[in-house]
C-alpha positions, 0 to 999 in steps of 0.5 A: 607636249601638244603643239601650242599653234596646233591647239590654237588652230583646233580651237579656232576651227571648233569655234568656226564650226559652232558658228556655222551649225548654229546659223544652219539650225536657225535657218532650218527652223525659219525654212520650216516656219516659212513653209507652215505659213505657205500651207496656211495660205494655200500652198498645195501639199504636193508642193510642200513635199517637193520643196522639202525633198529638193531643198534638203538634197540641194543642201547636202549637195552644196556641202558635198561640193564645198568639201570636195577633195582628192587628198587621200587623208581628207577623202578617207579619214577627213584629215583626222581633225574632226572634234569629238562632239562633231564626230559624235554627232556625225557618228550618231547620224551615221548610226541613226539609219532608216532602221532607227528613225523609220522602223524602230518606233514602228517595230515597238508599235507592232511588237510592244515590249519585245521591240525594246531588244533593239534599243537595249542591243544598239545602246549596249553596242556603243558601250562595247565600242567605246570600251573594247575597240574605238581607242585602240583602233584610233591608236593603230592609225589606219584607214579601214578595218581590213587595213587594221587586220592586215597590219595586225595579223600580217598578210594578204589573206586576212586583209582579203577575208576582212574585206569580203566580210566588211563589204557583205555587212555594209552592202546588206546594210546599205540596201536597207537604207536605200529602201528607206530613201525610196519609201520617203522620196516616193511619199514626198514627190509622188513618184513610184517607189522604184523611181524614188530610189534612184532620185534619192540616190543622187543625194547619197552620191553627191556627198560621198562621191565628191568629198569622201569622209570629209564631205560625209562628216560635215553632211552627217552633222547637218543631217543629224540636226534635221533628223532629231528636230524632225523626230522630236517636234511632232512627238512633243506636239502629239504629247501636248495634244494627248496629255498636255505635257511637252515631255512625252518620255516622262508621261507616256506611261499613263498613255500606256495604261490607257492603251492596255485598257483599250486592248482589253476592250477591243479583244472583247468587241463583237465587231472585232471578233467578226473580223477574226472569224472572217480571217479564220474562214479565209485561212481555212479556204486557202488551206483547202486550196493547198490540199489540191493545188492543181485542181484549185488553180484550174477552178480559179482560172475557169471561174475568172474566165467565165466571169470575164466572158459573162461581162463581155456578153452583157456589154458591161461597163469597160471598167468592170471588164478591165477589172475582170481582166486584171483579176484573171492576169493576176492569178498564179501562172503555175502550180509552184507560184500558186502554192507560194502565193496561197501559203503566204496568204494563209500565213497572213490570214492566220496572223490576223485571225487573232485579237488586236490584228495579231499584235501582242499586248503592248506591255506584255513581256514575252509570249506564252505563260511560264506557269501555263500549259506545256505549249505556253511554257515552250512559247515563253522560253522561246520568246525570252530566248529570242529577246536575249539573242537579239539583244546580244546580236545587236550589241556585238554587231554594233561594235563590229560595224565597219562604217562606225569603226571607220569614224574612230580614225577621224579624230585628232587623238585617241582621247577624242576618239573615246570622247566622240563615242560618248557624245554619240551615245548622248545624241543617239539617246535623244531618239532612243528614249523617245521611240517607245513614247512615240509608239505608245502615243500613235497606238493610243491615237489609232485605237481611240480615234481611227477605230470606229470611224466610218470607211467613207470618213477615213483620213486621206493619209490611208489612201495616200500611203496605200498608193506608195506601197499596198504592202505597207498599208492596206484597209478593207471592210472585212465584215462589211459593216462600213465601220473601221475595225482594228483588225481590218488594217494591215500596217507595216512598221516602216510607215508608223513614224512617217505617217505619225503627223497625219495620224495625229492630225498635225499640219502637213508641213510637219509630215514633210519635216518628218519625211525630211528627217527620215531622208536625212537618217537614211542618206547619212548612213548610206553615205557612210556605208557606200564610202566604206565599201568603195574605200575597202575596194580601192584602198585595201584591194587595189592599193594594198594588194594589187598595186602598192605603187598606185598614186594617191589621185588614182586611188581616190578616183577609183574609189569614186568610180567604185562608189557609183557602181556599188550604189547602183547595184544596191539601188537595184537590190533595194527595188526588189523589196526582198525584205523589210528594213528591220530584217536587212539591218539585223542581218547586217548586224549578225554578219558584223557580229560573227565575222568581225567582232571576234577577230577585232577583239582577239587582235587587240587583246590576245597576242597569240592570235595569228593570221590562220586563226583570224582567217578561219575564225572569220570564215567559220563565224560568217559561214555558220551565221549565213547557213542559219539564215539561208535555211530559216529566212523565207526569202533566202530559203527560196533563193537556195531552194530549201523546201523542208519546214522551217521548224526543222532548221530552227536551233532552240527556236531562235529566229533568223534575225538573231543568227549571229548568236551562233556565229560569234562563239564559233568565230571565237572558238575557231580563232583560239583553236587555229591560233594554238595549233599553228605557229605564233604571230611574229614578234612585230605583230605581238609588239603591235598589240603591246603598243596599242593596248598599253600607254607607253608612247600612246597618243593620249592627248 
């Protein structure tokens, strides 16, 4: 029977949490209202951004300071006393990363129907997590995923390979979060992107560094409240503005009909066709340069030098001379750089030499036509296959993410571990059913308000975001008519949500609140990921493998030091802008799907799986996934010197974002074959499977 005094203590603890977070929510609402009043009274926008940034970082730092600990149970698993609802809220914040908050609606804006693969895959992954992994891992009662693998499969090799996979998954994921932190911090503070990364990094470190999982848990609950309010309030506001109804999730269908009608109108617009022809001409010019790169580069350099010399000779204004100097220095330095730059520019021009700035029709399910020409039928099959492959990778990858699986260890019981995943699904659903509505409402606003505006009357948010990162937003008068056309704007999905209040013409305080929500989403996930990496290194590598007699204080201190080192390394990689947030996150999911999901499922449900099957299965699944990415993703191809056409390396037309679809079956197959061809696991390991899977002796309370 449950201990009565322990149950009373848990209820008292829960009541205290309810009071604390209720007051916190009221305080946040009053804080936003006070800033709104300040804006009406003339408080500058820059000051509002700084206040939001500093106030939220100070809040999270305060929670980290109050939750500091050196106790291993508290540092690694929050004392295993987090109530199911609050663990679900923390899990939701841990999950609601920069990809969900910042990029999901942006992806839906740019890709339409195909972006729903992210929602379907991520939501389905939580069902897999609840059914296949969460309760069994909690019953096992370890600290980390490598811990589980080491105990289940019995041996250091399995633990070490699991450690490498967990670190690879988490590091790839955390780079995407820190990229988002830099983007938001730069927008709020006016600092450069690179400096913004390291400023935001302080907010990440102060929580996870001081209090480990205990501090991260209570901070993530606070961050979830901020991010969900920041996401829903402006969306409801925009819905009321456009439709008069405060439930955008229910009425955005009628706006989608209007967007579809506007898409047909824009596709036939003569001005938009002028823009398309201009980009087609630019593509043809670049194609001509690429046919003879040395001669074209020499001609470009000579023309730039002649232009500069002519300006100097004519005593032109200093600004004109400096612009000519910058144009000369910006030319590629050698033939290889010229080929890469011009190839990328040609691809960009080709993408925009199509209707709707290269975006598909929003309500169109797949590219191509199943009843069209042979080329259209192939495009349709590949588009559908990529949609399903992405859903599969995201679903299986979600169930294998180490930082989510670690949250299964923080609840008081197996039952509450399962309940916490159910709560997490509810908290995540609040955002996921809203993201498609946000994408449609923003697209309606841009199509009907922004398009057709004279360039000298464009809103200030365009110039502001262009300064943050021209790669995310750039606008130019391509057809020189002085009127903004849709095809004249290149916009990245990573700013759709952050710029949404300004696009909708809402007060700037709402923009600050949305940025604070995005910062909360990125910080919450980054905290969990950094803790996962540092815990794996200090607990699984140092304590479990190198020095089993290490005292608890030394282990926790080492974890803190490693967390700092990993955070700085991730910030440096993020500052290089090697890929957008969505690809980095999807890569992490493919690695988790192929490297961890098969070995976890086999370890729980198949007694015959042994250590060699686990080791070889993880290596094979991860190896196939990484090979596919290295030969098909542009940045990785450049790193590994792959020069042959990408089309030669695509298997059945599957894009690199879904590489895990090949690694997962390989991982399962190798686990089965290697386990059957080698000695069975020990009686103790098989007994562990029986204990975890069946109710005898279970902590089901």
